[in-house]
GUROVO-50689 format. One line per field, with one value per residue: residue number from 0; x, y, z of N, C-alpha, C in turn. Coordinates in steps of 0.1 Angstrom, whole numbers, plus 2048, in hexadecimal, padded with zeros to 3 digits. Example, Ala and Ser with C-alpha at 12.3 -4.5 7.8 and 13.67 -1.06 7.14 Angstrom:
fidren <- [0:1];
n.xx <- [884:880];
n.yy <- [7C7:7EA];
n.zz <- [84E:847];
ca.xx <- [87B:889];
ca.yy <- [7D3:7F5];
ca.zz <- [84E:847];
c.xx <- [884:881];
c.yy <- [7DF:800];
c.zz <- [84E:84F];
***
This chain:
fidren <- [0:1:2:3:4:5:6:7:8:9:10:11:12:13:14:15:16:17:18:19:20:21:22:23:24:25:26:27:28:29:30:31:32:33:34:35:36:37:38:39:40:41:42:43:44:45:46:47:48:49:50:51:52:53:54:55:56:57:58:59:60:61:62:63:64:65:66:67:68:69:70:71:72:73:74:75:76:77:78:79:80:81:82:83:84:85:86:87:88:89:90:91:92:93:94:95:96:97:98:99:100:101:102:103:104:105:106:107:108:109:110:111:112:113:114:115:116:117:118:119:120:121:122:123:124:125:126:127:128:129:130:131:132:133:134:135:136:137:138:139:140:141:142:143:144:145:146:147:148:149:150:151:152:153:154:155:156:157:158:159:160:161:162:163:164:165:166:167:168:169:170:171:172:173:174:175:176:177:178:179:180:181:182:183:184:185:186:187:188:189:190:191:192:193:194:195:196:197:198:199:200:201:202:203:204:205:206:207:208:209:210:211:212:213:214:215:216:217:218:219:220:221:222:223:224:225:226:227:228:229:230:231:232:233:234:235:236:237:238:239:240:241:242:243:244:245:246:247:248:249:250:251:252:253:254:255:256:257:258:259:260:261:262:263:264:265:266:267:268:269:270:271:272:273:274:275:276:277:278:279:280:281:282:283:284:285:286:287:288:289:290:291:292:293:294:295:296:297:298:299:300:301:302:303:304:305:306:307:308:309:310:311:312:313:314:315:316:317:318:319:320:321:322:323:324:325:326:327:328:329:330:331:332:333:334:335:336:337:338:339:340:341:342:343:344:345:346:347:348:349:350:351:352:353:354:355:356:357:358:359:360:361:362:363:364:365:366:367:368:369:370:371:372:373:374:375:376:377:378:379:380:381:382:383:384:385:386:387:388:389:390:391:392:393];
n.xx <- [475:483:49D:4A9:4AA:4BB:4C5:4E0:4F3:50C:510:516:51C:523:530:526:51C:4FD:4E2:4C4:4A2:48F:486:47D:488:4A3:4A4:49F:4B4:4BB:4CF:4CF:4DF:4EC:4D9:4DC:4D2:4D7:4D1:4D1:4C1:4A7:4A9:4C4:4D0:4CA:4D7:4F1:4F7:4F3:508:51E:51B:527:52F:51E:52B:531:530:54B:552:56A:56D:573:568:578:588:574:569:57B:578:55D:55B:56A:55A:542:54A:554:53E:52C:53B:53B:521:512:51B:531:527:522:53C:541:530:53A:553:54B:53D:551:562:552:54B:564:56C:55D:55D:55C:565:585:586:57D:561:55A:556:54E:546:543:547:53D:528:515:511:505:4EC:4E1:4DF:4CB:4B5:4B3:4AF:496:486:488:47A:461:45A:45A:446:430:42F:429:411:3FA:3EC:3FC:411:404:401:41C:422:419:42B:442:43C:43B:455:463:466:478:48F:494:49B:4B3:4C3:4C5:4D2:4EA:4F5:4F9:50B:521:52A:53F:54F:56D:576:562:544:523:502:4E3:4C4:4AA:48C:47B:45F:459:460:44D:435:43C:442:42F:415:412:414:3FD:3EA:3F0:3E8:3CD:3C5:3C7:3E0:3E3:3EC:407:41C:41B:423:43E:448:447:457:470:474:476:48E:4A2:49F:4A6:4C1:4E3:502:522:527:50E:500:4E4:4D2:4B9:49A:48B:473:451:439:428:424:436:43E:427:424:43A:437:41D:411:426:435:41F:418:430:42E:417:41F:434:426:416:42B:436:421:41F:438:436:420:42C:441:432:42C:443:450:450:433:439:44E:445:43A:452:45F:44C:44E:468:467:455:464:478:469:460:479:47F:46C:473:48C:486:477:48B:49D:48C:482:49A:4A4:490:491:4AD:4B2:4A5:4B1:4C3:4E0:4E8:4E9:4E5:4F3:508:51A:509:500:4F7:4E3:4E0:4CF:4D3:4CA:4C3:4A5:4A0:4BB:4C0:4AE:4B8:4D1:4CA:4BB:4CE:4E2:4D4:4D1:4EC:4F5:4E5:4ED:507:507:507:521:526:51C:52D:536:51E:515:52A:527:50D:50E:522:516:500:50C:51B:508:4FF:500:512:511:522:51E:535:54A:55B:571:56E:555:559:56D:55E:54D:55E:567:54F:54B:560:559:541:546:54B:531:52C:525:509:500:4EC:4F2:4F1:4EF:4D5:4DD:4D1];
n.yy <- [506:4EF:4DD:4C9:4CE:4E4:502:511:52F:546:568:57F:599:5A0:589:578:558:54B:53A:52A:51E:518:510:525:53C:536:538:553:55F:575:588:588:597:5AD:5B4:5B1:5A6:588:57E:57F:595:587:58A:592:57D:567:56F:570:555:548:552:547:52C:50C:4F4:4D5:4B9:496:47D:467:445:42F:415:3F2:3D2:3BC:3C4:3C9:3B0:3A1:3AD:3A8:38C:385:393:384:36A:36E:379:363:351:35D:35C:372:388:396:3A4:3BF:3CB:3C3:3D3:3EC:3EA:3E6:3FE:411:40A:410:42B:438:433:443:461:484:49B:4A0:493:47A:46A:460:447:445:435:422:3FF:3F3:403:3FF:3E4:3E5:3F2:3DE:3C9:3D3:3D4:3B9:3AE:3BA:3AD:392:394:39B:384:370:379:378:35C:354:363:36F:387:395:39B:3AD:3C2:3C9:3D2:3EC:3FF:3F8:401:41C:421:41D:435:444:433:434:44F:450:43E:44B:462:457:44C:464:473:464:465:475:490:49C:49D:4AA:4A6:499:49F:498:4A5:49E:49A:486:48B:494:47D:46B:476:472:456:447:454:45B:442:436:445:43D:422:425:431:41D:419:42E:444:441:44D:467:462:459:471:482:474:475:491:495:488:495:4B1:4B3:4AE:4B8:4C7:4C9:4E4:4F2:4F3:4ED:4D2:4D3:4C9:4D1:4CD:4D6:4C9:4A9:4A1:498:47F:471:46F:45E:447:43E:443:440:429:418:416:40A:3F2:3E6:3E2:3D0:3BB:3B3:3AB:396:383:37D:371:35B:34E:346:336:321:312:304:2FB:2E2:2DA:2D8:2EA:303:312:319:328:33D:348:352:365:376:380:38D:3A1:3AF:3B9:3C9:3DE:3E8:3F2:405:417:41E:42C:441:44D:455:467:47B:484:48B:49E:4B3:4BC:4D1:4DE:4F3:518:53B:54E:53C:526:515:4F3:4E1:4C5:4AB:490:476:45D:441:431:418:40F:40B:3F7:3E2:3DE:3D5:3BE:3AE:3AC:39D:384:37D:37A:365:34F:34E:345:357:362:378:38E:3A4:3AF:3B7:3CA:3DE:3E6:3F0:406:416:41E:42C:441:44E:45B:46E:48F:4AD:4D0:4EC:50B:525:514:4F6:4F7:510:50B:4F5:500:513:503:4F6:50B:511:4F9:4F9:510:509:4F1:4CE:4B8:4A1:47F:470:457:447:446:434:41B:40B:3F8:3ED];
n.zz <- [4C9:4B2:4B9:4AC:492:482:470:460:459:44D:453:43A:43E:45A:461:474:482:47C:489:481:485:473:451:441:44E:449:42D:429:436:448:45C:47F:48E:481:46F:454:433:425:40C:3E9:3D2:3BD:3A0:39C:3A9:398:381:38A:390:378:369:374:374:36E:353:350:362:362:37C:384:383:38F:396:394:388:38D:3A3:3B6:3B8:3C8:3E1:3E5:3E6:3FD:410:40E:416:430:43D:43C:44B:464:46C:463:472:469:454:458:457:43E:42F:433:427:40C:407:40B:3F5:3DF:3E3:3E4:3CA:3BB:3AA:3AA:394:39E:3B6:3CE:3DE:400:419:43B:450:46E:473:48A:493:47F:483:49C:496:486:498:4A9:498:492:4AC:4B2:49E:4A7:4BF:4B6:4A7:4BB:4CC:4BA:4B8:4D2:4D9:4C3:4C6:4D7:4C6:4B5:4C6:4CB:4B2:4AF:4BE:4AF:495:49A:4A2:48B:479:488:487:46C:469:479:46A:451:45A:463:44C:43D:44D:44C:433:41C:40A:3FD:417:424:435:430:43C:44F:457:45D:470:48A:48B:471:463:46C:460:445:442:44F:451:436:42A:433:426:40C:40D:412:3FB:3E9:3DD:3CB:3D6:3D8:3C7:3D1:3EB:3E6:3DC:3F3:404:3F6:3F6:411:417:407:40C:426:426:429:420:42C:442:441:428:416:406:3EC:3E0:3C3:3B8:3B6:3BA:3BA:3A1:38D:397:396:37B:375:385:382:367:354:35D:35F:344:339:348:33C:322:326:331:31B:30A:318:319:2FD:2F9:30A:2FD:2E5:2EF:2FB:2E5:2DF:2F5:30F:324:33F:343:340:357:364:351:34F:368:368:353:35E:373:366:359:36F:379:364:366:37F:378:366:376:387:376:36B:382:38F:37D:37E:399:39F:38B:395:3AC:3C1:3D0:3E9:3E5:3E0:3FC:3F7:3E0:3C5:3BD:3A2:396:37E:36F:357:350:33B:335:325:323:33E:345:335:341:35B:354:346:35A:36D:35F:35B:376:37F:36D:374:38D:3A1:3A2:392:39E:3A9:391:385:398:397:37C:37B:38D:381:369:373:381:36D:360:371:374:37D:384:38E:39B:399:39D:3A8:3BB:3C9:3D4:3E6:3F6:403:412:423:433:440:44F:460:46F:47B:487:48E:494:4AF:4AD:4BD:4D6:4CA:4B0:493:47A:466:455:43E];
ca.xx <- [47F:486:4AB:4AE:4AB:4BF:4CB:4EB:4F9:515:50D:521:51F:52A:537:520:515:4EF:4DB:4B5:49B:485:48B:47A:492:4AF:4A4:49F:4C2:4BC:4D7:4C9:4E9:4EE:4CE:4DF:4CB:4E2:4CB:4D2:4B4:4A5:4AE:4D2:4D4:4C9:4E1:4FE:4F9:4F4:515:529:518:530:529:51B:535:52C:538:553:554:576:56D:575:562:582:58B:569:566:583:571:550:55D:56E:54E:538:550:555:530:526:543:538:513:50C:520:53B:51F:524:549:540:529:544:55D:545:53A:55E:567:54A:54C:572:56D:554:564:556:571:591:586:574:559:55F:54C:556:53F:54A:53F:536:51B:50C:50D:4FB:4DF:4DB:4DB:4BF:4AA:4B2:4A9:488:47F:487:470:454:457:457:439:426:42E:422:403:3F9:3E7:408:418:3FD:404:429:423:417:437:44B:439:43E:463:469:46B:484:49A:497:4A3:4C0:4CA:4C9:4DC:4F7:4FA:4FE:516:52D:52E:547:556:578:577:556:53A:515:4FA:4D4:4BE:49C:487:471:451:458:461:440:42C:43F:443:423:408:411:412:3EF:3E3:3F3:3E0:3BF:3C2:3C9:3EC:3E4:3F4:415:425:41C:42C:44B:44C:449:463:47C:476:47B:49D:4AB:49D:4AD:4CF:4EC:510:52B:521:500:4FB:4D9:4CD:4AC:493:484:465:447:42E:42A:41F:440:43E:41B:427:443:433:410:40F:431:437:414:419:43A:429:40E:427:43C:41C:413:436:437:416:423:443:430:418:436:448:42A:42B:44F:455:447:42A:43F:458:43E:43A:45F:461:443:453:474:463:44F:46F:47F:460:461:486:47E:464:47B:497:47F:474:498:4A2:483:482:4A7:4A5:486:495:4BA:4B2:49E:4B7:4CD:4E8:4ED:4E2:4EB:500:512:519:4FF:504:4EB:4E5:4D7:4D0:4CF:4C9:4BA:49D:4A3:4C8:4C0:4A7:4C2:4DB:4C3:4B8:4DB:4E8:4CD:4D4:4FA:4F6:4DF:4F5:515:505:50A:52E:527:516:535:536:511:515:532:522:502:513:52A:50C:4F8:514:51F:4FC:4FB:508:512:516:525:51F:540:555:55C:57A:568:54A:55F:574:554:547:568:566:543:54C:56A:553:536:54B:545:528:52F:519:505:500:4E3:4F6:4F3:4E9:4CD:4E5:4C9];
ca.yy <- [504:4E2:4DD:4BE:4D2:4F2:506:51B:537:550:575:585:5A7:5A0:57C:570:54C:54C:52D:52C:511:515:511:532:545:533:53D:561:562:582:587:58F:5A0:5BA:5B7:5AF:59B:581:578:588:596:57C:58C:592:570:55E:573:56C:547:544:556:53F:51E:504:4E9:4C9:4AE:48A:476:45D:439:428:408:3E7:3C6:3B3:3C9:3C7:3A2:39D:3B2:3A1:37E:385:397:379:35F:371:37A:355:34B:363:35C:37F:393:39D:3AC:3CE:3CE:3C1:3DE:3F7:3E7:3E8:40C:418:408:417:439:43C:431:44D:46E:491:4A2:49A:48E:46F:46A:457:441:446:42E:417:3F3:3F0:40A:3F8:3D7:3E9:3F4:3D1:3C1:3D9:3CF:3AA:3AC:3BD:3A3:387:397:39A:376:368:37E:372:34E:353:368:378:394:39C:3A0:3B9:3CD:3CE:3D8:3FA:406:3F5:40A:42A:421:41C:442:448:42B:43A:45C:44D:438:456:46B:450:44C:471:478:45C:467:482:494:4A5:49E:4B1:49C:49C:49D:497:4AD:49B:497:47B:48F:494:46F:465:47A:46C:447:441:45A:45A:434:433:44B:434:416:429:434:410:41A:439:44F:43D:457:472:45E:45A:47F:487:46D:47A:49E:494:484:49F:4BE:4B2:4AB:4C3:4C4:4D1:4EA:4F8:4F4:4E3:4CD:4D7:4C2:4DD:4C9:4DD:4C0:49B:49D:490:471:46A:46B:453:43B:439:443:43A:41C:410:413:400:3E5:3E0:3DD:3C4:3B0:3AE:3A4:389:37A:379:367:34E:347:340:32C:316:30A:2FD:2F6:2D8:2E1:2D9:2F4:310:319:31E:333:348:34F:359:370:380:386:397:3AC:3B7:3C0:3D4:3E9:3EE:3F9:411:420:423:436:44C:453:45B:473:485:489:492:4A9:4BE:4BE:4DB:4DF:501:523:547:553:532:522:50B:4E8:4DC:4B7:4A6:481:473:44E:43C:425:40C:40A:406:3EA:3D8:3DB:3CD:3B0:3A7:3A9:392:378:37A:376:358:345:34D:340:362:367:384:399:3B0:3B5:3BE:3D6:3E9:3EA:3F9:412:41E:424:436:44D:454:463:478:49B:4B8:4DD:4F4:51A:52A:50B:4ED:4FB:51A:505:4ED:509:51A:4F9:4F3:516:50F:4EE:4FE:519:502:4E6:4C0:4B3:494:476:46B:448:441:447:427:418:3FF:3EE:3E6];
ca.zz <- [4BE:4B0:4B9:4A4:484:482:463:464:44E:452:44D:431:443:467:463:47F:47F:47F:48A:481:487:468:443:43C:452:442:41F:42A:43A:44E:468:48B:495:47A:467:446:42C:41D:400:3DE:3CA:3B4:392:39D:3AC:38C:378:38F:38F:36A:363:37A:373:365:34B:358:362:368:386:37E:38C:38B:39C:38A:38D:393:3B0:3C0:3BA:3D3:3ED:3E6:3EA:40B:418:40F:41D:43F:442:43E:456:471:46D:460:47A:461:44A:45B:452:42F:429:433:41C:3FF:406:409:3E8:3D5:3E5:3E0:3BC:3B5:3AA:3A5:38F:3A2:3C4:3D0:3EA:40A:423:447:45B:476:472:497:494:476:48A:4A7:490:481:4A3:4AD:48F:494:4B9:4B1:496:4AF:4C9:4AF:4A3:4C7:4D0:4B2:4BB:4DF:4D8:4B7:4CB:4DC:4BA:4B0:4D0:4C9:4A5:4AF:4C0:4A4:48A:49F:4A3:47D:474:48F:482:45F:46B:47E:460:448:460:464:43E:438:455:449:425:41B:3FD:400:426:429:437:42E:449:44D:462:45F:47E:48C:487:462:45E:46E:456:438:441:455:44C:427:427:436:41A:400:40F:411:3EC:3E1:3D6:3C2:3DD:3D9:3C1:3DA:3F6:3E1:3DB:400:409:3EF:3FB:41F:417:401:412:433:424:428:41D:434:44E:441:41B:415:3F9:3E9:3D5:3BE:3B3:3BD:3BD:3B8:393:386:39D:391:36D:374:38C:37E:359:34C:362:35B:335:338:34D:333:317:32B:333:30E:305:320:314:2F0:2FB:310:2F3:2DC:2F7:2FD:2D9:2DD:302:316:32D:34C:343:33E:363:367:347:352:374:363:34B:368:37B:35D:357:37C:379:35A:36C:389:371:360:381:38C:36D:36A:38F:392:374:383:3A6:39F:383:39C:3B9:3C2:3DD:3EC:3E0:3E4:3F7:3F4:3D2:3C3:3B5:39B:392:372:36D:349:34E:330:33A:31E:327:34C:344:32F:34B:365:34F:343:367:373:358:35E:384:380:367:37A:39A:3AA:3A2:38B:3A6:3A9:384:383:3A0:391:36F:37D:393:377:360:37A:385:361:35B:37B:371:387:380:39A:398:3A0:39D:3B3:3C5:3D1:3DC:3F0:3FF:40B:41B:42D:43C:448:458:46A:477:482:48F:48B:49F:4B4:4AD:4CA:4D8:4C2:4A2:48E:46D:466:44D:435];
c.xx <- [482:496:4B1:4AF:4AE:4C6:4D5:4EF:502:512:519:525:527:531:532:51A:507:4E9:4CC:4AF:491:48C:489:484:4A0:4B0:4A4:4AD:4C3:4C4:4D1:4D2:4EB:4E3:4D0:4D7:4D5:4DD:4CC:4C4:4B3:4AB:4BE:4D7:4D4:4D5:4EF:501:4FA:502:520:526:521:529:527:526:52F:535:53F:555:560:577:56D:56F:56C:586:580:566:56E:57D:564:551:561:562:544:53D:54F:547:529:52D:53F:529:50D:512:529:534:521:531:549:53A:532:54E:558:542:546:563:55F:54B:55A:575:565:55B:55B:562:57D:591:57B:56C:55F:554:553:550:547:541:537:529:511:507:503:4ED:4D9:4D7:4CD:4B3:4A8:4AB:49A:480:47D:47B:462:450:453:449:42E:424:426:414:402:3F4:3F3:410:411:400:412:42B:422:423:442:449:43D:44D:46A:46E:477:490:49E:49F:4B1:4C9:4CE:4D3:4EA:4FD:500:50A:523:530:535:54C:560:578:56C:54A:52C:50E:4EB:4CE:4AF:498:47D:463:44F:458:453:436:42F:43E:437:417:407:40F:403:3E7:3E4:3EA:3D1:3BB:3C5:3D6:3EE:3EB:402:41E:426:425:43A:451:44F:455:470:47F:47B:48A:4A6:4AA:4A3:4BB:4D7:4FA:519:524:513:4FA:4F0:4D7:4BE:4A6:489:477:45B:43B:432:427:429:441:432:41D:430:43D:425:40F:41A:434:42B:414:424:436:420:415:42F:432:418:41E:438:42D:41A:42E:43F:428:421:43D:43F:429:438:454:44B:43F:430:449:451:43D:447:462:459:448:460:471:45C:459:476:476:460:46E:486:477:46C:486:491:47D:481:49E:49A:483:48E:4A8:49C:48C:4A2:4BA:4AB:4A4:4C2:4D3:4EC:4E4:4E8:4E9:50B:510:510:505:4F7:4EE:4DB:4DA:4CB:4CF:4BF:4B2:49F:4B1:4C8:4B9:4B1:4CC:4D6:4C1:4C4:4E2:4E2:4D0:4E2:4FC:4F0:4E8:503:514:509:517:530:520:51F:536:52A:510:51D:52D:516:506:51A:520:504:500:519:514:4F7:505:507:518:517:527:52B:54C:556:565:574:55D:54F:566:56A:54E:551:568:55A:544:556:563:548:53C:544:53D:52B:523:516:504:4F7:4E6:4F9:4EC:4E1:4D5:4DC:4CC];
c.yy <- [4F5:4E1:4D2:4C2:4E1:4F5:511:522:541:55D:57B:593:5A7:593:574:563:54C:53E:530:51E:50E:517:51F:53D:543:539:54C:566:570:581:58E:598:5AD:5BD:5B5:5A4:595:57A:583:589:58C:57E:58C:584:567:562:56F:55E:542:547:54C:530:517:4FA:4DD:4BF:4A2:484:46B:451:431:41A:3FD:3DA:3BC:3B7:3C6:3B9:39D:3A1:3AA:393:37D:389:38B:36E:362:373:36D:34F:350:364:36A:38B:39C:3A6:3BB:3D2:3CD:3CD:3EA:3F6:3EA:3F7:414:416:410:426:43E:43A:43B:45B:479:499:49B:494:484:471:460:453:43F:43E:424:40B:3F0:3F6:404:3EB:3DA:3EB:3E7:3C8:3C6:3D4:3C0:3A7:3AF:3B3:396:388:395:38C:36E:36C:378:363:34C:357:372:386:39C:3A2:3AC:3C5:3D2:3D5:3E7:402:404:3FF:418:42C:422:42A:446:440:430:446:459:447:442:45F:464:44F:459:475:470:45C:475:484:49F:4A8:4A7:4A8:4A2:49B:49C:49C:4A9:497:48B:47F:48F:486:468:469:474:45D:440:447:459:44C:430:439:442:428:41A:42D:429:412:426:445:44C:447:463:46F:45E:468:485:481:473:489:49E:491:48F:4AC:4BE:4AF:4B8:4BE:4CE:4D7:4EE:4F7:4E9:4DE:4D1:4CF:4CD:4D9:4CF:4D4:4B2:497:495:481:46A:466:45F:446:435:438:43C:42C:413:40C:408:3F2:3DE:3DB:3D0:3B8:3AA:3A6:396:37F:374:36E:35A:346:340:334:31F:30C:301:2F6:2EC:2DF:2E2:2E4:302:318:320:32A:33F:34F:357:366:37B:387:390:3A3:3B5:3BF:3CB:3E0:3F0:3F7:406:41C:426:42E:443:454:45B:468:47E:48B:491:49E:4B5:4C0:4C9:4DB:4ED:50B:52F:54A:549:52E:516:500:4E2:4CD:4B5:498:47E:464:44B:430:418:406:405:3F9:3DF:3D4:3D2:3BF:3A8:3A3:39D:384:374:375:368:34D:344:348:34B:368:374:390:3A5:3B7:3BD:3CA:3E1:3EE:3F3:406:41B:425:42F:443:455:45D:46D:484:4A6:4C4:4E6:503:51F:521:502:4F2:506:515:4FE:4F5:50F:510:4F6:4FE:515:504:4F2:508:513:4F8:4D9:4BB:4A4:48B:471:45C:441:442:439:426:40B:3F4:3E7:3EB];
c.zz <- [4BE:4AE:4B1:496:484:474:467:457:454:44B:446:436:450:46A:46F:47A:484:47F:48B:481:47C:45B:43D:441:44C:434:41F:42D:43F:45B:473:492:48F:471:458:440:422:411:3F5:3D7:3BF:3A6:392:3A0:3A0:382:37D:38E:381:364:368:379:369:35D:354:356:368:373:37F:388:386:390:391:390:393:3A1:3BB:3C2:3C6:3E0:3F0:3EB:3F9:414:419:417:42C:445:445:44A:463:473:46C:468:471:456:44C:455:442:428:429:428:40E:3FD:403:3FB:3DE:3D7:3E0:3D1:3B4:3B6:3A4:3A1:394:3B0:3C5:3DD:3F4:414:430:453:462:476:47F:498:48B:47C:495:4A1:48B:48D:4A9:4A5:491:4A1:4B8:4A9:49F:4B9:4C2:4AB:4B0:4CC:4C7:4B4:4C8:4DF:4CD:4BC:4D0:4D1:4B5:4B9:4CD:4BB:4A5:4B3:4B6:499:48E:49F:495:478:47B:48A:474:460:46F:473:455:44D:461:456:43A:440:451:43A:423:40D:400:40F:42C:42A:433:43C:445:459:464:46D:47E:487:478:45D:461:464:448:437:447:44F:43D:423:429:42A:40E:401:40D:402:3E3:3D8:3CD:3C9:3DE:3D3:3CA:3E6:3F2:3E0:3E9:406:403:3F4:409:41F:412:408:420:432:423:425:424:43F:44D:433:419:407:3F8:3DE:3D0:3B7:3BC:3C1:3B9:3A9:38C:38B:398:382:36C:379:388:36E:352:350:35E:34C:333:33D:343:327:31A:32C:325:308:30B:31B:306:2F1:300:306:2E9:2E3:2F9:2F1:2D8:2E9:308:321:33B:34E:343:34B:367:35E:34B:35E:370:35C:354:370:372:35A:364:37D:36F:35F:377:383:36B:36B:387:383:36D:377:393:38A:37A:390:3A4:396:389:3AA:3B7:3D0:3DE:3E5:3E6:3F3:3F5:3E5:3D0:3BA:3AF:396:386:370:35F:347:343:336:333:322:335:34C:33F:33A:356:360:34C:350:36D:36C:35B:36C:385:37A:36C:389:3A5:3A9:39A:392:3A7:39C:381:38B:39B:384:371:383:389:36E:367:37D:378:35B:366:379:37B:381:38C:396:3A0:3A1:3A9:3BE:3CF:3DA:3E8:3FB:409:416:426:437:445:453:463:474:480:48C:48C:497:4A2:4B3:4BA:4CB:4CF:4B3:49C:480:46D:45E:443:427];
***
């Protein structure tokens, strides 16, 4: 039994807390004590959820650029003054502001991390980089030898970082959690990466699918309620990352060449390289914005939290790719011409748009869902973080 990944449910018949080690046993929900099956028949289950499903409600972001500007200025100043040490505290202040400004109906989220643990993670990464640089300077072959354990260590660091982020995020005083294991992370972040390289990049959409599934399917809310990515295969990722993004890239390439051709007739030759670099940067940002919008819509519109016998939460993302591209491009121009002073404005603007297009529907209502989660947390108890609980801070 893999003790690092356990699923829990409470039997509706005898009220026993059941702990199982496989997802299949969790979905069957058969109580080993009384033999009761806690899963409703499929037809009755669909009918029950459809009757109770509430209209979609978008998340609300109440943050203001003026408020965040004050936090951002202090964070930048103290981070520079302390040669980067304060960056851990800066991250917590930023996260707390954005989490506490994000509301689902009448309650906000919260970020509960301790800056010292973030600093610990960053010192580990920084120390590892120093060792790699020194080893490469002394002997390139030594660097190659050290690269092998570094690659094997990377999935473990990812799991610990995801676990830290989830455990320190909460809604109505109920924490999230992450149950992913090192073995799963190796398959996703190392083996899938090798497949992507061997296929000359054509395996990248499948890698993104596996990585997204790994993150969501190992996430839980409260005592036992799991997230589920309901995409059956990677077809949607191939449509977004190859066909749609490829088409957008071709259109942007044609537009860039037309702009450069017109500019060459009016601008001096010495200015053309700078203009070309600026247009290439904007085109790259446009592709990133498109992928962010299309990818977010694909993933979040296929995510569900919970399921019978607990109440389900359904998500739907409605980001507009043209609108997202405009936000990214105008943000970049504003930041450049303000010498960086409009970074807080750009951050608040982007987050507000993204959250306003993330919609949530809860079958049975939010109060009953949260009440059920609070009961589960009280029954299971809060797990104490171990010594290795830290964040990479990236």
